[in-house]
C-alpha positions in Angstrom: -37.3 183.0 276.7 -40.1 183.8 278.7 -42.2 181.2 280.3 -45.6 180.9 279.8 -47.3 179.0 277.1 -50.9 178.1 278.0 -51.7 177.9 274.3 -54.6 175.6 273.4 -54.5 176.6 269.8 -55.7 174.2 267.2 -53.1 175.0 264.6 -55.2 173.6 261.8 -58.0 176.1 262.7 -55.7 179.0 263.0 -53.5 178.4 260.0 -56.5 177.3 258.0 -58.1 180.7 257.9 -58.9 181.5 254.3 -57.5 184.6 252.7 -61.0 186.0 252.4 -61.6 185.5 256.1 -58.4 187.2 257.1 -58.8 190.0 254.6 -62.3 190.6 255.7 -61.3 190.7 259.4 -58.5 193.1 258.7 -61.0 195.3 256.9 -63.3 195.3 259.9 -65.9 192.9 258.3 -65.5 190.1 260.8 -65.0 189.9 264.6 -62.9 192.7 266.0 -59.3 191.9 266.9 -58.3 191.3 270.5 -58.2 194.4 272.7 -54.8 194.9 274.3 -54.8 195.8 278.0 -51.6 197.1 279.6 -50.8 197.9 283.2 -49.8 201.5 283.9 -47.1 202.4 286.3 -48.8 202.7 289.7 -46.3 204.8 291.6 -46.1 202.2 294.3 -42.7 201.3 295.8 -43.3 197.9 297.3 -39.8 196.7 296.3 -37.8 199.7 297.4 -34.2 198.5 298.1 -35.3 194.9 297.7 -33.2 192.6 295.5 -35.2 190.7 292.9 -34.0 187.8 290.9 -35.9 186.7 287.7 -35.2 183.7 285.4 -36.3 184.0 281.8 -36.7 187.8 281.6 -35.5 188.6 278.1 -39.0 188.6 276.7 -42.7 188.0 277.6 -43.9 187.8 281.1 -40.4 187.8 282.6 -39.4 191.0 280.7 -42.6 192.8 281.8 -42.0 191.7 285.4 -38.4 193.0 285.3 -39.6 196.4 284.2 -42.3 196.6 286.8 -40.1 195.4 289.7 -37.6 198.1 288.8 -40.3 200.7 288.5 -41.3 199.8 292.1 -37.8 200.3 293.4 -36.4 196.8 293.1 -32.8 196.0 292.2 -33.3 193.5 289.5 -30.9 190.7 288.5 -32.2 188.6 285.7 -31.1 185.9 283.2 -31.9 184.5 279.8 -30.0 182.9 277.0 -30.5 185.6 274.4 -27.8 188.1 275.2 -29.0 190.8 272.8 -32.5 190.9 274.3 -31.0 190.7 277.9 -28.9 193.8 277.3 -31.9 195.6 275.7 -34.0 195.0 278.8 -31.1 196.1 281.1 -30.7 199.3 279.1 -34.4 200.0 279.1 -34.6 199.7 282.9 -31.6 201.9 283.5 -32.9 204.5 281.0 -36.0 204.8 283.2 -33.9 205.3 286.4 -34.1 201.7 287.6 -31.3 199.3 288.6 -30.8 196.1 286.7 -28.1 193.5 285.9 -28.4 191.0 283.1 -26.4 187.8 283.4 -26.5 185.2 280.7 -27.6 181.8 282.1 -29.2 178.7 280.9 -31.5 177.2 283.7 -30.8 173.7 282.4 -27.1 174.1 283.4 -26.6 173.8 287.2 -23.3 175.8 287.2 -24.9 178.6 285.2 -27.8 178.8 287.7 -25.5 178.8 290.8 -23.2 181.4 289.3 -26.2 183.6 288.3 -27.9 183.5 291.7 -24.6 184.0 293.6 -23.5 186.9 291.4 -26.9 188.7 291.9 -26.8 188.2 295.6 -23.1 189.3 295.9 -23.6 192.4 293.8 -26.6 193.7 295.7 -25.8 192.2 299.1 -28.8 190.0 299.6 -31.7 188.3 297.9 -35.3 189.1 298.8 -37.5 188.0 295.9 -37.3 185.5 293.2 -39.6 185.0 290.2 -38.7 181.6 288.6 -40.2 182.1 285.2 -38.1 180.5 282.5 -39.9 178.1 280.4 -40.3 176.5 276.9 -42.7 174.3 275.1 -42.6 171.6 272.4 -46.0 170.5 271.3 -46.7 167.1 269.5 -48.4 163.8 270.2 -46.7 161.9 273.1 -45.2 159.1 271.0 -43.6 161.7 268.6 -41.4 163.3 271.2 -37.8 162.3 271.1 -36.3 161.6 274.5 -34.1 164.7 274.1 -37.2 166.9 273.4 -38.9 165.6 276.5 -35.9 166.2 278.6 -35.4 169.7 277.2 -38.9 170.7 278.3 -38.8 169.1 281.7 -35.2 170.2 282.2 -36.1 173.8 281.5 -39.5 174.1 283.1 -39.2 171.8 286.1 -35.6 171.0 286.8 -34.7 174.6 286.1 -37.0 175.8 288.8 -35.6 173.2 291.2 -32.1 174.4 290.5 -33.0 178.1 290.9 -34.7 177.5 294.2 -31.9 175.3 295.4 -29.5 178.2 295.1 -31.9 181.0 296.0 -33.1 179.6 299.3 -29.7 179.6 301.2 -29.4 183.3 300.5 -32.9 183.9 301.7 -32.4 181.9 304.8 -29.3 184.0 305.5 -31.4 187.1 305.3 -34.1 185.7 307.6 -36.7 185.2 304.8 -37.8 185.9 301.3 -40.6 185.4 298.7 -40.5 183.0 295.7 -43.0 183.0 292.9 -43.0 180.2 290.4 -44.6 180.6 286.9 -46.7 177.5 286.2 -49.6 177.5 283.7 -53.3 176.9 283.5 -52.3 173.7 281.7 -51.5 172.4 285.2 -55.2 172.5 285.8 -56.8 171.9 282.4 -54.9 171.0 279.3 -55.2 169.8 275.8 -53.7 167.4 273.3 -50.0 167.6 272.2 -48.9 169.1 275.5 -47.7 166.0 277.5 -44.3 167.4 278.2 -45.4 171.0 278.9 -48.3 169.9 281.1 -46.2 167.4 283.0 -43.6 170.1 283.8 -46.2 172.7 284.8 -48.2 170.4 286.9 -45.0 169.2 288.5 -44.2 172.8 289.5 -47.4 172.9 291.5 -46.3 169.9 293.5 -42.8 171.4 293.9 -44.2 174.6 295.2 -46.6 172.9 297.7 -43.9 170.7 299.2 -41.2 173.4 299.2 -43.6 175.8 300.8 -44.0 173.4 303.7 -40.2 173.0 304.0 -39.8 176.8 304.7 -43.1 177.9 306.1 -41.6 178.5 309.5 -38.3 179.9 308.2 -39.6 183.1 306.7 -39.8 182.0 303.1 -43.1 182.0 301.2 -43.4 180.1 298.0 -46.4 180.4 295.7 -47.4 179.3 292.1 -48.6 181.7 289.5 -51.1 180.1 287.1 -51.4 182.3 284.0 -53.7 181.6 281.1 -52.9 182.1 277.5 -50.7 185.2 277.2 -49.7 187.0 274.1 -45.9 186.3 274.1 -43.4 185.2 271.6 -43.4 181.8 273.1 -47.2 181.4 272.4 -46.8 182.7 268.9 -43.9 180.3 268.2 -46.0 177.4 269.5 -48.7 178.3 267.0 -46.0 178.6 264.3 -47.0 182.2 263.7 -44.2 184.1 265.3 -43.2 186.0 262.2 -46.5 187.1 260.9 -47.8 190.8 261.2 -49.5 191.7 264.5 -52.8 192.5 262.7 -52.9 189.1 261.1 -52.0 187.3 264.3 -54.8 189.1 266.2 -57.2 188.2 263.5 -56.2 184.6 263.5 -56.2 184.2 267.3 -59.5 186.0 267.7 -61.3 182.9 266.2 -59.7 180.8 268.9 -60.1 183.0 272.0 -63.8 183.5 271.4 -64.4 179.8 271.9 -61.7 179.0 274.6 -61.4 182.0 276.8 -64.6 183.4 278.5 -63.2 186.9 278.5 -62.7 186.7 274.8 -59.0 187.7 274.6 -55.5 186.6 275.6 -53.7 188.2 278.5 -51.0 190.8 277.9 -47.6 190.1 279.6 -48.0 193.2 281.7 -51.2 191.9 283.3 -49.6 188.7 284.3 -46.5 190.5 285.5 -48.6 192.8 287.7 -50.1 189.8 289.4 -46.7 188.2 289.9 -45.6 191.4 291.6 -48.6 191.3 293.9 -47.7 187.7 294.9 -44.1 188.7 295.4 -44.9 191.7 297.6 -45.5 191.8 301.3 -49.2 192.4 300.8 -50.2 188.8 301.5 -48.0 187.6 304.4 -50.2 184.6 305.3 -50.1 183.1 301.7 -47.8 180.2 301.0 -48.1 177.0 299.0 -50.9 178.6 297.0 -51.9 178.2 293.3 -53.1 181.6 292.1 -55.0 181.6 288.8 -55.2 184.5 286.4 -56.6 183.0 283.1 -59.6 184.9 281.9 -62.0 182.2 283.1 -60.5 179.4 281.0 -60.2 176.8 283.7 -63.6 177.7 285.1 -65.1 176.8 281.8 -63.0 173.6 281.5 -64.3 172.5 284.9 
C-alpha cells in the first residue's frame, strides 16, 4: 500500500471518454500517451551499511524506494499489509545482491508498528534512516464519509506516521542521530474536491514534521517532508476506479487529465519520487530539517 495519492482526477471526465476517443488515441490519432521516465541505477553507495526502515513498501513509491536504498548499500527493513507483495519485493532485492527483510505490519496498529521497528533495529543492530510512506485514500464529499472511513484515512496517513516516529526516534537517539523522511502530498498545498480526509491527513503531516524537527534539531535527527505530485501508482489508479484496466487504456484516459492539471504534461513515475526521497534521506543536505520539499511537475505552482 504505497502512499501517495495526489490524484486530482475528475472521474466523470476520465471514465466518460467515448469508445471512439479511446480507440482513436490507442491508434495514435489523438494526443500521445504519457511518456514514462525511470531512474537508472547511479552506482552511488550513499547508504552503505546504513539501516533503512520503510513503511508501505509493497508497491508504488515505497517499493521503488526499497529497491533503490538496497542498490545503494542500505540494509532495508520494510512493512506492508500485503504479504505476497512484501515477499516479492524482498526476493527481488536479494536477487540483486541487496539486503532486505519484509515484516508484515499495519501502521494503524501500535503493537504492529513497535514490533516492526524494534525487529528491524535488532536484526541489523541500529536504525539510521526511516521513510514513513504508508498511506491510503478514500475520496468522496465530506458529508458522505462514515466516521470509520475518516478514521481509517487519518489513522493510516497521520497517526501511522506518528506511531512510526514514536518508535523510530529512540533507536536513532541511541545511535546519536538519524534521518527521517515523511511522504506527504501536494494536496497538502493545493487540493481539490472529495479529498477532505486525505488532504487533512497530508497537511497534518507537514505540521507534524515541522514540530518534530524542532524537537530533535539539536539531537542529530533531521526530519523532512516529501511533497510528491500525482504519481502513477496502484493507489492512484484505484482512486480513479481504473486499477484493472490495461496500461494503454489507462495512459490514454489519464493523458486528457494531465494535460490540463500538470504543467509538465505527465504523471511522475514511482522511481522518480523514490530517487528524491533517497536524496532527502542521504547525508547530502546536513543543514536541512523541517522542510517541505516539492516534486510535482509544476502542479502547485499553477495552483498558486
